[in-house]
C-alpha positions in Angstrom: 0.0 0.2 0.1 1.5 3.3 -1.2 1.7 6.1 1.7 0.2 9.1 0.0 1.4 12.7 1.8 -2.0 14.5 3.2 -1.2 17.0 0.9 -1.9 14.9 -2.3 -4.9 12.5 -0.7 -7.9 12.1 -3.5 -10.2 13.9 -3.5 -10.1 16.7 -1.7 -13.0 19.1 0.1 -15.7 16.7 -1.1 -18.1 18.8 0.6 -17.2 21.9 -0.5 -16.9 20.0 -4.0 -20.5 18.7 -3.8 -21.4 22.7 -3.5 -19.3 24.1 -5.7 -20.7 21.4 -8.6 -24.0 22.0 -7.7 -23.5 26.0 -7.9 -21.8 25.6 -11.5 -24.2 23.2 -12.9 -27.4 25.4 -11.5 -25.9 28.5 -12.8 -24.8 26.8 -16.6 -28.2 26.0 -16.7 -29.9 29.1 -15.9 -27.9 31.6 -17.2 -27.2 29.3 -20.9 -28.7 27.1 -23.0 -27.0 24.2 -21.3 -26.5 21.1 -23.5 -24.2 18.1 -22.4 -23.3 15.3 -25.3 -22.1 12.0 -24.5 -22.3 11.5 -21.0 -22.6 7.7 -21.2 -18.5 7.9 -22.3 -17.7 9.2 -19.3 -15.9 6.0 -17.2 -17.5 5.1 -14.1 -14.3 5.4 -12.1 -10.5 6.1 -12.7 -7.8 6.6 -12.8 -8.5 9.2 -15.6 -6.9 12.1 -17.6 -9.5 14.4 -18.9 -8.6 17.1 -21.4 -10.1 19.9 -22.6 -10.3 23.2 -25.2 -9.1 26.5 -23.5 -10.9 29.5 -24.8 -12.5 31.1 -22.0 -11.5 31.5 -17.9 -14.8 29.9 -16.8 -13.7 26.2 -19.0 -12.6 24.7 -15.5 -16.4 25.3 -14.3 -18.0 23.7 -17.0 -15.6 20.5 -16.9 -16.8 20.2 -13.1 -19.8 20.4 -13.7 -20.2 17.9 -16.4 -18.2 15.3 -14.5 -20.4 13.9 -11.9 -16.9 12.1 -10.2 -14.2 13.7 -7.7 -11.7 15.8 -9.8 -8.1 17.3 -9.2 -6.9 19.8 -11.4 -3.9 21.6 -12.4 -3.7 25.2 -12.7 -1.3 27.6 -13.5 -0.3 30.1 -10.8 -0.9 33.1 -13.5 -4.4 33.7 -14.1 -4.5 36.9 -15.7 -7.6 36.2 -18.1 -9.8 35.8 -14.5 -11.9 38.4 -12.7 -10.9 38.6 -9.2 -14.7 37.3 -8.3 -13.8 34.3 -10.2 -10.4 33.7 -8.6 -11.6 32.6 -5.3 -12.9 29.2 -6.8 -9.7 27.4 -7.4 -8.4 28.4 -3.9 -12.1 26.8 -2.8 -11.7 24.0 -4.9 -8.1 23.8 -4.1 -6.6 22.9 -7.3 -2.5 21.8 -7.5 -0.5 25.5 -8.6 2.0 24.6 -11.4 4.3 27.6 -11.7 5.3 28.2 -15.2 9.4 27.1 -15.2 8.9 25.5 -11.6 6.4 23.8 -11.0 7.9 20.0 -12.8 8.6 17.8 -10.4 5.8 18.8 -8.1 2.9 18.7 -11.2 4.4 15.4 -11.9 4.1 14.1 -8.5 0.7 15.3 -7.9 -0.7 13.4 -11.0 0.7 10.5 -10.0 -0.3 10.5 -6.9 -3.7 10.6 -8.3 -3.4 8.4 -10.5 -2.2 5.9 -7.8 -5.9 6.3 -6.1 -7.8 5.8 -8.7 -8.6 9.1 -9.1 -9.5 11.6 -12.2 -6.9 14.4 -12.9 -8.2 17.4 -15.6 -6.1 19.3 -17.7 -6.2 21.8 -20.4 -3.8 20.9 -22.5 -2.8 24.5 -24.5 -1.9 25.9 -21.3 -3.9 28.9 -21.1 -6.9 31.4 -22.6 -5.3 33.6 -24.9 -7.0 32.9 -27.6 -10.5 31.3 -29.6 -9.4 28.7 -31.6 -7.0 25.2 -30.9 -3.5 25.4 -30.5 -1.2 23.2 -30.1 -0.5 20.9 -26.6 2.3 22.2 -24.4 4.1 18.8 -24.0 3.2 18.6 -20.1 0.0 16.8 -20.9 1.7 13.7 -22.9 4.4 13.9 -20.2 2.0 13.3 -17.3 0.1 10.5 -19.5 3.1 9.0 -20.8 4.6 8.7 -16.9 0.8 7.5 -15.7 -0.1 5.3 -18.4 -3.8 6.1 -17.9 -6.8 6.9 -20.3 -7.6 9.8 -21.7 -10.9 11.4 -21.7 -11.2 14.5 -23.9 -14.0 16.8 -23.8 -15.1 19.7 -25.9 -16.1 23.0 -24.6 -18.1 25.1 -27.0 -19.8 28.6 -26.2 -18.4 29.3 -22.8 -16.6 32.8 -24.0 -20.8 33.5 -25.0 -21.7 33.4 -21.7 -21.0 37.2 -20.6 -21.7 39.2 -23.8 -24.9 37.6 -24.3 -25.6 38.4 -20.4 -24.7 41.4 -21.2 -27.6 42.0 -24.4 -30.3 40.1 -21.9 -29.3 36.6 -23.8 -28.7 33.7 -22.8 -25.5 31.9 -24.7 -25.6 28.4 -26.7 -23.4 26.1 -24.4 -22.7 22.7 -25.8 -20.7 20.1 -23.6 -19.4 17.4 -25.8 -17.4 14.4 -24.4 -16.0 12.0 -26.6 -14.9 8.1 -26.0 -11.5 7.7 -23.8 -8.2 6.7 -26.0 -4.5 5.7 -25.0 -3.0 5.0 -23.0 0.3 6.3 -24.6 4.0 5.5 -24.0 7.3 6.9 -25.2 10.8 5.3 -25.0 14.4 6.8 -26.3 16.0 9.7 -24.9 16.3 13.6 -25.1 15.3 15.0 -29.1 13.5 11.4 -30.3 11.8 11.4 -26.7 10.4 15.1 -27.3 9.4 14.5 -30.6 7.2 11.8 -29.4 5.8 13.9 -26.5 4.6 16.0 -29.2 3.1 13.9 -31.6 0.7 12.5 -28.3 -0.1 16.4 -28.0 -1.3 16.6 -31.1 -2.8 13.8 -30.8 -4.9 14.2 -28.1 -5.4 17.7 -29.3 -7.0 16.4 -32.4 -9.5 14.0 -30.5 -10.4 17.4 -28.8 -10.9 18.8 -32.3 -13.3 16.6 -33.2 -15.5 17.7 -30.3 -15.9 20.9 -31.4 -17.2 23.4 -34.3 -14.4 23.2 -37.3 -14.3 26.9 -37.3 -12.7 26.4 -34.0 -9.9 23.5 -35.3 -7.1 26.1 -35.3 -4.1 24.8 -36.7 -5.9 21.3 -36.7 -8.3 22.0 -39.1 -8.5 21.2 -42.5 -8.7 24.5 -44.1 -6.0 26.4 -44.8 -7.2 29.7 -44.4 -8.1 28.6 -40.9 -4.6 27.5 -39.9 -3.1 30.5 -41.2 -5.5 32.2 -38.8 -4.8 30.1 -36.0 -0.6 30.4 -36.6 -1.3 33.7 -35.7 -2.3 33.2 -32.2 -0.4 30.2 -31.8 2.4 31.2 -29.6 2.5 30.3 -26.2 3.2 33.7 -23.9 5.5 31.8 -22.0 7.9 30.3 -24.2 10.8 30.6 -22.7 9.7 29.2 -19.5 8.4 25.4 -19.0 5.8 23.6 -16.8 7.1 20.1 -16.9 
């Protein structure tokens, strides 16, 4: 039996999380035309890695509203897109904060401990919500996936950035959450550049699964339309390229 440090015991704060999940789902159903497609694809238990596109600061709220099981999250220590009123939710939920350029060992340790307890971990592979089209996955998600060797559940989030603009116009945005079938697990071999290339390809595969769950005009660099790909390249650069999360 693995001795799990208290910091990594799964799940954290079950009572507070049940309340937050109820609030998230109720709020989305009240303020939007909220639809979930593919709930039957959610495995009954873990271990499981959940991935989704990241177009809006509120995307984690949609994910936790959809999944019935306890869910751990990785989140960056910097969340510039989130309004001040929303920044208390990660603290109350108790996410695993990943400081860009400093969090590799902590993040990997957290992921491994969660999976050892048959837990579920959510990651947004793009590493931030600075655009509303798909961008390349950062290597961290593929690294966690290959180190833990668990299945991956893809989720496509559509309409989240429209919520507040629509409310200001007295309208309810249409928010659709599509859940795909689990895929993987993945593994890598080799070292150095060869290993990094394998991780990059796994990252692309993860993003292609997500792309299949959102409208074609949002596929970004994974689009079959050259014009959409070209436009996405203009916003694809990672804002913190000089640092590495994993």
